[in-house]
C-alpha positions as CSV (number, residue, x, y, z in Angstrom):
1,X,95.6,95.5,163.2
2,X,97.1,92.0,163.2
3,X,94.3,90.8,165.0
4,X,91.9,92.1,162.6
5,X,93.7,90.5,159.9
6,X,93.9,87.4,161.7
7,X,90.1,87.5,162.3
8,X,89.2,88.4,158.7
9,X,91.7,85.8,157.1
10,X,89.2,83.1,156.5
11,X,86.2,85.6,155.6
12,X,84.3,84.1,158.5
13,X,86.2,84.5,161.7
14,X,85.7,80.8,163.0
15,X,88.1,79.4,165.2
16,X,88.8,76.7,162.6
17,X,89.4,79.5,160.0
18,X,91.9,81.4,162.2
19,X,93.8,78.1,163.0
20,X,94.2,77.5,159.3
21,X,95.8,81.3,159.1
22,X,97.8,80.7,161.7
23,X,99.6,77.3,160.1
24,X,99.7,79.2,156.9
25,X,101.7,82.0,158.6
26,X,104.1,79.3,160.0
27,X,104.6,77.6,156.8
28,X,105.5,81.0,154.9
29,X,107.8,81.7,157.6
30,X,109.3,78.2,157.4
31,X,110.1,78.9,153.5
32,X,111.5,81.8,153.9
33,X,114.0,80.4,156.4
34,X,114.9,77.5,154.0
35,X,115.4,79.8,151.3
36,X,117.9,81.9,153.8
37,X,116.0,85.3,154.0
38,X,118.7,87.7,154.9
39,X,115.9,89.6,157.0
40,X,115.2,86.5,159.2
41,X,119.0,86.3,160.7
42,X,119.0,86.7,164.2
43,X,115.3,86.6,164.7
44,X,113.9,83.7,166.9
45,X,110.2,83.7,166.8
46,X,108.0,80.7,167.4
47,X,104.7,82.0,168.4
48,X,102.4,81.4,165.4
49,X,100.4,84.5,166.4
50,X,103.6,86.7,166.5
51,X,104.9,85.5,163.2
52,X,101.0,86.1,161.5
53,X,101.8,89.8,162.9
54,X,105.1,90.1,161.5
55,X,103.9,88.8,157.8
56,X,100.3,90.3,157.6
57,X,100.9,93.6,159.5
58,X,101.9,96.8,157.6
59,X,105.6,97.5,158.1
60,X,108.7,98.8,157.0
61,X,110.2,95.1,157.6
62,X,107.6,93.1,155.7
63,X,108.1,95.5,152.8
64,X,111.8,94.7,152.8
65,X,111.0,91.0,152.9
66,X,108.7,91.2,150.3
67,X,111.3,93.2,148.1
68,X,113.7,90.4,148.7
69,X,111.2,88.0,147.3
70,X,110.5,89.8,144.5
71,X,114.4,90.3,143.7
72,X,114.6,86.5,144.0
73,X,111.8,86.0,141.7
74,X,113.2,88.3,139.1
75,X,116.7,89.5,139.6
76,X,116.5,92.2,136.7
77,X,114.5,94.1,139.5
78,X,117.8,94.5,141.5
79,X,118.6,97.2,139.7
80,X,115.7,99.0,139.4
81,X,115.1,98.9,143.3
82,X,118.6,99.9,143.9
83,X,117.9,103.0,141.6
84,X,114.9,103.9,143.5
85,X,116.7,104.2,146.9
86,X,115.2,107.2,148.8
87,X,112.2,107.3,146.6
88,X,108.5,106.8,147.9
89,X,107.6,103.3,148.8
90,X,104.5,103.8,146.5
91,X,106.9,103.1,143.7
92,X,108.4,99.9,144.8
93,X,105.1,98.8,145.7
94,X,103.8,99.3,142.3
95,X,106.7,97.4,140.8
96,X,106.1,94.6,143.3
97,X,102.1,94.6,142.2
98,X,103.3,94.6,138.7
99,X,105.5,91.1,139.2
100,X,102.7,89.8,140.7
101,X,100.3,90.2,138.3
102,X,102.7,89.0,135.5
103,X,103.4,85.8,137.6
104,X,99.4,85.7,138.0
105,X,99.5,85.8,141.5
106,X,97.4,88.9,142.1
107,X,95.2,91.6,140.0
108,X,96.9,94.8,138.5
109,X,95.4,96.8,141.2
110,X,96.3,94.9,144.1
111,X,98.4,97.7,146.0
112,X,96.4,96.8,149.1
113,X,97.7,93.4,149.2
114,X,101.4,94.4,149.0
115,X,100.8,97.1,151.6
116,X,99.6,94.7,154.1
117,X,96.1,95.9,154.2
118,X,94.3,93.0,152.8
119,X,92.9,90.1,154.7
120,X,95.7,87.8,156.3
121,X,94.7,84.4,154.5
122,X,95.0,86.5,150.9
123,X,98.5,87.9,152.1
124,X,99.6,84.7,153.0
125,X,98.6,82.9,149.8
126,X,100.2,85.3,147.7
127,X,103.5,84.9,149.7
128,X,103.3,81.1,149.6
129,X,102.7,81.0,145.8
130,X,105.6,83.6,145.1
131,X,108.0,81.6,147.7
132,X,107.2,78.4,145.6
133,X,108.2,80.0,142.6
134,X,111.5,80.9,143.9
135,X,112.1,77.6,145.5
136,X,111.4,76.3,141.5
137,X,113.7,78.8,140.2
138,X,116.7,78.0,142.7
139,X,116.4,74.1,141.8
140,X,116.5,75.2,138.0
141,X,119.4,77.6,138.8
142,X,121.3,74.5,140.8
143,X,122.5,72.9,137.4
144,X,123.3,76.3,135.5
145,X,125.8,78.6,135.6
146,X,124.0,81.6,135.7
147,X,120.4,83.0,135.4
148,X,120.7,83.7,131.7
149,X,121.8,80.1,131.1
150,X,119.0,78.7,133.1
151,X,116.4,80.8,131.0
152,X,118.1,80.0,127.7
153,X,118.1,76.1,128.7
154,X,114.5,76.5,129.8
155,X,113.5,78.2,126.4
156,X,115.3,75.7,124.0
157,X,113.3,72.6,126.0
158,X,110.1,74.6,125.5
159,X,110.9,75.0,121.8
160,X,111.9,71.5,121.6
161,X,108.9,70.2,123.2
162,X,106.5,72.4,121.4
163,X,108.3,71.1,118.3
164,X,107.8,67.4,119.0
165,X,103.9,68.0,119.8
166,X,103.0,70.0,116.6
167,X,105.1,67.4,114.5
168,X,103.7,64.6,115.7
169,X,101.5,62.5,113.4
170,X,99.2,61.9,116.5
171,X,98.4,65.4,117.2
172,X,95.0,65.2,115.3
173,X,94.0,61.8,116.9
174,X,94.7,63.9,120.4
175,X,92.7,66.5,119.4
176,X,89.8,64.5,117.6
177,X,89.8,61.0,119.4
178,X,87.6,58.5,118.0
179,X,86.6,56.8,121.1
180,X,84.2,58.6,123.0
181,X,85.5,59.5,126.5
182,X,81.9,59.4,128.0
183,X,80.4,56.4,129.9
184,X,78.2,54.2,128.0
185,X,74.9,55.3,129.9
186,X,75.9,58.9,129.1
187,X,76.4,58.5,125.4
188,X,72.5,58.5,124.8
189,X,71.9,61.7,126.4
190,X,74.9,63.4,125.0
191,X,74.0,62.5,121.3
192,X,71.0,63.9,122.2
193,X,72.1,67.2,123.8
194,X,74.6,67.5,120.5
195,X,71.6,66.9,118.3
196,X,69.6,69.6,119.9
197,X,72.3,72.1,120.1
198,X,73.0,71.5,116.4
199,X,69.5,72.0,115.6
200,X,69.5,75.1,117.8
201,X,72.7,76.4,115.9
202,X,71.1,75.5,112.5
203,X,67.9,77.6,113.2
204,X,70.0,80.5,114.3
205,X,72.3,80.3,111.0
206,X,68.9,80.1,108.8
207,X,67.4,82.9,110.7
208,X,70.2,85.3,110.4
209,X,70.4,84.2,106.5
210,X,66.9,85.2,106.2
211,X,67.6,88.5,107.6
212,X,70.5,89.3,105.7
213,X,68.6,88.0,102.5
214,X,65.6,90.2,103.4
215,X,68.0,93.1,103.9
216,X,69.4,92.6,100.5
217,X,66.2,92.6,98.7
218,X,64.9,95.6,100.5
219,X,68.3,97.4,99.3
220,X,67.8,95.9,95.9
221,X,64.1,97.2,95.6
222,X,65.5,100.8,96.9
223,X,68.0,101.0,94.2
224,X,65.4,100.0,91.7
225,X,63.1,102.4,92.8
226,X,65.7,105.0,92.6
227,X,66.7,103.9,88.8
228,X,63.1,103.6,87.5
229,X,62.5,107.5,87.2
230,X,65.9,107.9,85.9
231,X,65.4,105.7,83.3
232,X,62.0,107.0,82.2
233,X,63.6,110.5,82.3
234,X,66.3,109.2,80.0
235,X,63.4,107.5,77.5
236,X,61.7,110.8,77.4
237,X,64.6,112.8,76.2
238,X,65.6,109.9,73.7
239,X,69.1,109.2,74.5
240,X,71.1,108.5,77.2
241,X,73.5,110.9,79.0
242,X,76.8,109.6,78.9
243,X,77.7,111.0,82.3
244,X,75.0,109.4,83.7
245,X,75.3,106.1,81.9
246,X,78.9,105.9,83.5
247,X,77.3,106.5,86.9
248,X,74.8,103.7,86.5
249,X,77.7,101.1,85.6
250,X,79.8,102.1,88.1
251,X,76.9,101.5,90.7
252,X,75.7,98.1,89.1
253,X,79.4,96.9,89.1
254,X,79.9,98.3,92.6
255,X,76.7,96.5,93.9
256,X,77.8,93.2,92.2
257,X,81.1,93.1,93.4
258,X,79.4,93.6,97.1
259,X,77.0,91.1,96.4
260,X,80.1,88.4,95.6
261,X,81.9,89.3,98.4
262,X,79.0,88.6,100.6
263,X,78.3,85.6,99.4
264,X,81.7,84.2,99.7
265,X,82.0,85.4,103.1
266,X,78.7,83.8,104.1
267,X,79.9,80.6,102.5
268,X,83.2,80.3,104.1
269,X,81.5,81.2,107.5
270,X,78.3,79.5,107.3
271,X,77.7,77.0,104.6
272,X,81.0,76.0,103.9
273,X,80.5,73.7,107.3
274,X,77.2,72.1,105.9
275,X,78.6,71.5,102.2
276,X,81.0,69.0,101.5
277,X,81.6,70.0,98.0
278,X,84.7,71.9,96.7
279,X,84.1,75.7,96.7
280,X,82.5,77.3,93.6
281,X,84.9,78.1,90.6
282,X,84.1,81.9,90.0
283,X,85.0,83.1,86.2
284,X,87.6,85.8,86.7
285,X,85.7,88.2,84.7
286,X,87.0,91.3,85.7
287,X,89.3,91.7,82.6
288,X,85.7,91.2,80.6
289,X,84.2,94.0,82.4
290,X,87.2,96.6,81.9
291,X,87.1,95.8,78.3
292,X,83.3,96.5,77.8
293,X,83.7,99.5,79.8
294,X,86.4,101.0,77.8
295,X,84.4,99.9,74.7
296,X,81.4,101.8,75.8
297,X,83.8,104.6,77.1
298,X,84.9,104.9,73.1
299,X,81.4,104.6,71.7
300,X,80.4,107.4,73.8
301,X,83.3,109.7,72.6
302,X,82.9,108.7,68.8
303,X,79.0,109.5,69.4
304,X,80.1,112.9,70.7
305,X,82.6,113.6,67.6
306,X,79.7,112.9,65.2
307,X,77.4,115.2,67.0
308,X,80.1,117.9,66.9
309,X,80.8,117.2,63.2
310,X,76.9,117.2,62.3
311,X,76.4,120.6,64.2
312,X,79.5,122.0,62.4
313,X,78.2,121.0,58.9
314,X,74.5,122.5,59.9
315,X,76.1,125.8,60.7
316,X,78.3,125.9,57.6
317,X,75.3,125.3,55.3
318,X,73.3,128.2,57.4
319,X,76.3,130.4,56.7
320,X,76.4,129.8,52.9
321,X,72.5,130.1,52.6
322,X,72.7,133.2,54.7
323,X,75.4,134.8,52.3
324,X,73.4,133.4,49.0
325,X,70.7,135.6,50.0
326,X,72.3,138.6,51.5
327,X,72.2,141.8,49.5
328,X,75.7,143.5,49.1
329,X,77.5,146.3,47.5
330,X,79.7,145.2,44.3
331,X,81.8,147.4,42.4
332,X,81.9,151.1,42.0
333,X,78.4,151.8,40.6
334,X,76.9,151.0,44.2
335,X,74.5,148.6,43.0
336,X,72.8,146.1,45.6
337,X,72.6,142.6,44.6
338,X,73.1,138.9,46.0
339,X,76.2,136.7,45.6
340,X,74.2,134.3,43.3
341,X,73.2,137.3,41.2
342,X,76.4,139.1,41.0
343,X,77.8,135.2,40.3
344,X,75.2,134.9,36.9
345,X,76.4,138.3,35.8
346,X,80.3,137.3,35.9
347,X,79.2,134.4,34.0
348,X,77.3,136.3,31.0
349,X,80.2,138.8,31.1
350,X,82.8,136.0,30.9
351,X,80.8,134.2,27.8
352,X,80.6,137.3,25.9
353,X,84.6,137.7,26.3
354,X,85.2,134.4,25.2
355,X,82.9,134.6,22.1
356,X,84.5,138.3,21.3
357,X,88.1,136.5,21.2
358,X,86.9,133.7,19.3
359,X,85.5,135.8,16.7
360,X,88.7,138.0,16.4
361,X,89.2,141.7,15.2
362,X,87.3,142.4,12.0
């Protein structure tokens, strides 16, 4: 298996590639010794091919070396690995792959790389990069009392560096330099390319805006076709239904709001780059529309009250007319007569009674 790893290390199997893999194995072995790897104590190996077989062939010894490297790169893994004693090796391999992915040394699913089943060149590159990270951390630790102090100092330095960068008055000059960095013979070609890209971009924007405008016009036409029959129907019954009027007002206001939002979005995303004037000053017409809506609602309620009062008056008049023409029985003589006739009879009796009182006895 070691021979296969060596042959497949460069992907070609050429002698030059195999020699490069052997040199990389020797270099990784040297770095492990320089970092005082405890698993190399008492081990005296000088043959490059044997070193490659030791570092690139799947074995428990190789996995322990990788575990030590991961702990040196991330000391917080020491407690986790200690709690995993006696557990399956797959769990530790997953933790190593996770650390390698966080350090951008391998992919999230490169278990074969940690197991020792990948090509030798890829394994050695992974080990070499992790050892370089360990070496840089060791240099930083040497000037600090602890790992936590090193991370704290590094964070403070990074924060100070970012603060100086973003507060620098030359930041915009760095992002948008006035001098064109291209050579003089390339600037005309670059200008033509930029003009071509700009024109193509503007054409795409115009095409997209035209498409959106056509879609909006089609939607408005559809809404108009839906509203026209309702308007004709309302005109035929000679009066507008308040509920329908309320729905129409809500629909118009909703469509108007959507059009305004769409215009502002298109302006901010597309038109704002081509227009150097300040943005439009839209009148805050929201309270006005609300006041108009409340006034129309009050008017609708008042019209309903007037209709109800008119209907009540008509019903009263009809009821009185019905009673006036209806024959009823009055008194003990069982004579049938209408209310109007009875009132006339009572009026005549009242007049005769008054005249009798005025003449007196005699």
